[in-house]
N, C-alpha and C positions, 0 to 999 in steps of 0.2 A: 539683679532680677531677670531672669532669662527671656529674651523677645523672640520670636516666634515671626518667621518672613509670612505675609499672607499672599496665597493663592487662590487666584480667582476658581470660584469652582466650576466642574463641567456644568454645560447649557443642558438643560433637559431634553427630552426628545422634541417635545412641542415646541420649545425653543429653536430647536435648530431644524425644523421645519420652516419656521416662519421667517427668523434671521438670518438662518444658514445656507448652504447651496449644496446640500447633498446630491451625491448622484442617484440618478431615475431609479438605477436597480436596488436603491436601499430603502426606496420609499415602501416596501412592502413590510420592511423590517423597522421603519418608525412608526407607520400609522398604528399601529396595535399599543405601541410605548405610548404614543402622546392621545390617544383618543381619549383616556378618559379625562386629561386634562383640559383638553380643547372644547370637550363638553362641560366642564363645568364651568368655563370662563363663559361662555353663551347659554348657560341656566340651561343645559338640556338635560330629563329626567332619563331618558336612554338615547342609543343610537347606533346606526352602523355608517361604514363608508364601501365605495365597492369601487374596483378599476377593472378594466379594461383585462380579459383573461389572456393569462399569456400561450395557450393552447388553442383559443378559439377568439379572433379578432372579430368575432358577431355578439359573443357573449359578456356579460359583465360576473364578477366575482366578487364575493367580500373579501375584504382587505383587511377591514378593523370593524369591532362591535363592543358596545360595553353596556351594563343594564341590564342585560336579559340575564335568563335560567339556564341549566344546561345545557336545555333543548333548543333554546333560541327561540326565535318567532322569524313566522313568515309572511309578509305583507301581498296579498291577493291583487290588490291594486296596484301593484307596481308591476306585473305577468307581462310579457312582450305584447303588445297589441293593445292594451286596454288604454282609454282616455288618458288616465293620467300618466301612461309611462308614454305616451304618444306626445303628452304636454311637456313632458320633461328633456322628451329629445329634441325638441323645437327650441325649449327655454335657453336664455342667456344669461339670467338672473337669479338667484334665490325668489320662490313662492309658500307663500302657507297653504296646507290643507287641512281646515277646521275638520272635528271629529263628526261622524253623521251615524246614520244607520247603515247608511251600505259602506262604511271605513271604519276597519275597528284597529285599535292599537294595541299595545302590550302593557301598557300602564292604564289602569283604569282612570288615574287623576289629570291623564294628559287630555288638554285642550285640541290636541290636533299636533302636526309635524311639519317641518319647515324642511322643503326640501330645494337641495341645490345642486346644478348639475357642472360637472369639469369638465371642459371642453377643450380640444386643442386641434384648432384650424375646422372649425367647425362642426367636427365629428366627437360623439359624446363617448367621452374615456373615462367616466364614472359618475359618480354623486356621493353625497354627502345626507344623510335624516336623520333629524332630531327631534324625540318626541319633546314636547314642551308644554307646563302646565297653564301657561296664559297665550295670550295672542303676542307674537313677539314684536319689539319695538325695532324702530329703525337701525336702533345699535348692534339688534343679535343679526338683524339681516345683512348691515355693511359689514361685521366682522367675518362671517358666514361667506360672504361674497367676495371677499379681498384674500380671503383663505383659498378658497375655489383658484381665483385668479394665480396665487401664488405656487400650487400644485399645480394647475395647467402648463405654467409656465416651467417648472420643474421636468415638465414630460415632454418639452417639446425636443431636448437633443434625440430622448429615445425614439419620439414619433418619426424624426427627420431622418435619423439611419434605418428605420424601416422603411420610410418612405425610399430613400435612394436605392433600396436592396430590390424592392420590388421594381424600381423602374429600370434597373439593370437587367431587366429579363430573369431572376432567377427566380427561388423558390416553385411552388406550384401553379404561380403563372404559366411559368417555362414548360413545365411537365403537361399542363394544359393544353399548349400550345403543338407542343409535342406528340400528341396523344389525338390532337385533332390531324396531324397530319400523318398520321399512321394509318388513321381510319379513315385516309383518303377524303377528308371532306372539304367542301369548295364553299364560299364565301355566301353562294347564292342558296346555301340550306342555312347559313346563320341570318341572312337579311328574312329567308322564309320566316325563320322561327321568331323575328324581332315583330314580323306581319302577322303570322296567323298564331302565334302561341305557343305551338307542339313542336316537338322533335324527339326520336327514338333512337337509341345506343344499345345497340347489341353486342354481347363480347364475351368470355371464358370469364370464370370466377377471377375475382382479384386482377384483374385486366386493367383498370382505370376508369370504370366506366363513371365513378361517380366522382373522382376527380375532374373528367373533361366536361361532366354535366355543370360542375360548380364552377370551371373556367369559361363556360359558355354562358352561364347567366351573370358572371361578372364584366365580360366585356359588352353587356349591352345595359344592365341592370345593376352596377355596383353600389348603388345608392340607396338599394332594398335586400330585404334577406332572403336567403335558399333552405326552405325546409323540407327534408327527407322523412319520407312515409312510407315504412315496410310492410306494415300490416293495416289493412281497412273494414272496416264494418262492415259485417254481412248484411243488415238490414236496410233496406233503400233510406229509409228516413233518415237514420243515425248516420247512413256515408253523406246524404246530402248537408247535414247538419255539419257534420266533421269537416265538410270543402270550406264553409261559410266561415268556419273558425280558424281554420289552417291558412285561410286568404289573410287573415286578420295579423295572425301570427308570422306571418311569411311577408307583412307589411305590403300585400301588393304584389309582391316580387314572383318567384319560381316555386312549385312545388318540385320536388323530383320525389317520383314513385318508382321505387324498388322491385322486385321482384315479378316483376309483371307476370309472369309463366303463370303462378298462383292465383289471377285475378278469377272470380267467376264472372259467369256469364251478367248477369243483373251489374255487378262493380263496372265492368267494362262500359255495360251500357249507358249505365250514371256519367262515368267521367266524359263518353263520347258527348254526352247532352253537354254537358260542362264545355266541354271544348269547341262547340259551335254556339254558344250564347253569344250574345252580343256585350251582354251585361258580364262576362265575366273578366277578374280582376286580375287574376295569375296567369301568367304562362306554364306548360306544363312539359316537364322532362320525364320521359320514361325509360327504365332500364331493365335489362331482360338477360338473363343468362343464355348464352350462345348454346345453340342444340338441344335445348330443354323442350319438352312439348309440351304446350300448354294447356292448363287444365279445362279451358274452356274457349272458346273464340265466338265471338259478337263480330261478325262479319264487316259491319262498318266501320268499326272499332280500327280492325287490325287493318283494313285497306288504308285509316287515318297514318295509322304507322308506317306504313310502306311509301308513303310519299315524302317523307323527312328522313330518311333512316341514314345512324353512322354505324358502321362497324370494325370493332378494335381485334387486333389479330393477339394471337396468343406471345408470349413471351419468346418462345422457343423461335416465330418466324420475325424476331426485328431484328436486324442490323448490330454491328458492333459498335459503329457507329452512335446507331440510335440508344442502344442500352448504355454508352457510356454519359450521353447528353442526359438520361434519365436516372444515372448513379448519383450525378454529383450533385444537383438541386433536393434531390432526397436527404444525403447525406447532409449537405448544410444544413437543412431544415432540424433535422435529427440531433445535430450537434449543439445548435441554438436552442433549443427546447429544455436539452438536458444541461445547460449552460457551460457548454465545450465550445464555442465560436473562434476557438482558435486551433482546434484538430485538425491536424492534415492526413488525407488518405495518400498512402503511398500507392506509386505506379503497378508494384505487385499486387496490393489487397484491389486497388482497382481494375486489373486485369483477372483478377480470380472471377469477381463479381460478375466481368463480363464473361467468360470463357466458361464458369464453373457449371455442373449439373446439381448444385444445392438448390439453386433458386428456379421456383418454376412460373414464379408470377412476382407483379408486384409488391404484394404482402410479404411472400417468402425475402424478396432481396431488403424491405427496409425493417423487416422484423431481425436479420443478419447484421446490418449496417446498427441496427440500433444496440445490440448487445455488446457489437464489437466496441461501442460508444462508449458502454455504461465499465466494461469490463477494462479497458485501456487505460494504464495508468503511466503513459508517454504523452506525448504530444504529437505522436504521429500514429494511424493504424496500419499495423502491418499483415500480410498475408496470412500469419501465425495465429494472429488473434482473431480472423473470421473462422466460425462456427463451420466444421465443412459439411456436420448433420444439419436437417431441414430445422431452423429455428422457432421460437412458437413466440407469440406475440410479447411485447413485451409494455408498451406506451396503452392509455385508455383507448378504447375505441372511439371511434366519432362521437361529439357530443348528442348527436343527434340520433345515435341507433341506443336503441331501448332492451337491448340484451343484457339482463342486468349480470348474467351467469357468467357472459364473457368479459365483464366491465370489471365484474371482483374478481377472477382470476387473473386478468391483466394487472391489474394493482397489486395482487398476493404476488406475482412474479418480479412486478418492478421492486418491489421494497425487498423480496429476498434477494435479487442481485445486488441492490448497494448496499444489504446487510453483509453477504459474501465479500465484496469489495471492501468494505470498511474493515471486518475484522480478520480477512485473509481467511475465510475459509473453517474457523473454529467454531463450532456449531453451539457450542454450550455460551460462548457471548453473544452469537448468533439468535439464539433462543431469547436471550432474556432481551436483546435491545428490542427483539420484536412481540414482546409479551404473551409469548408460546411456550408448551414446554415442547424438547429438545425431540420427545417422541414424534409432536404435531407436527415441528420443521420438517425431521425427515420423510413424514407421511407426505406431506407438500411437497418437497422434494424432487419424490419420486413421480407423484402424479402430475407435475409440471414440467417432467423430464428433466429436470436439474441435476439429476446425478443422485 
């Protein structure tokens, strides 16, 4: 009689998360596989898990879900700035949220949901939501709490490495500091912003106005959010109502107003009156394209702006050392975003970006670096891999930007470039992988300037 040697079965994804010690980078792969089993252990009807977005460190995104239809389900009570979201932001342990007339759930038989935060060193890194058919008992609350602690423990190394990178002066913070220096800014202007809550930044298109605005915000109000607004309601009552809503969305941090040159007389007046209120809860940062003629001018508002003004120079006016100081943190950020942290920038490529004429501003610079990173097949970006023509945007626009057309174009461009890299330019295989016809692919290639 044959005897077979017994080999222990491989652990499930849920068992790997609970008993193992997976790499933080594998969480987004394991959670979707493990979530149905975890939900079953805890008696959940449906639920989801979120983690901190890799592209926006101020936003949470879905990492796993189970029990919903193809269209999914949105929980309005968890929107940023809502009372329940604020409670979750401050909570250290799971809590039950019962069904009510104001709170809707996906499952009609759900009595409520169990919400549990995932925290790393006091920062909310995500949360779990479980719809339940009954009020949870102590076992369910304890099990979910322990599981969240395990996820937090797995995330600590990733959080620590990000913290060390930010403390070393790299990335967006070092670029923001450089922009402040280029604007000839003084500490007295930052102190004035801290006290009066208003600052005005002018500069050419894509000169780093929003990057500088966010750096100023983080310097004093890093524990709160910064909300960017590019379009204002025309009606006075709607604008006043929007200001109250934006206050909550920004968690009483800063509101960044873009395209100031397009604001009407009434819009400027309302913003001026808001800035003068003693009850105003947000700081205001105004951005305007240099050289543009304002649509209308409210004299008191323009006078307010002149009192605390920064002006950014065009890229062509930067010195070589300053350009180098901007290129390196942008390169590092792009590499990390696309999963290429070990990629290097050759001296020749760096010199080409500094001295070349293809980059006219910071947007051109970032696009050129991003295309080179996506197309690189080695461990180093060389001068020959840089697109000498003006590159178009690859990555998604700022999450706060509501330009849907621009976002769709950026996603299409990114996916097509990745398909081109994977299939070596074979359009038949590219089209099949992208789920479109070859004719549609060729049209998009021409339309996006990809050949």
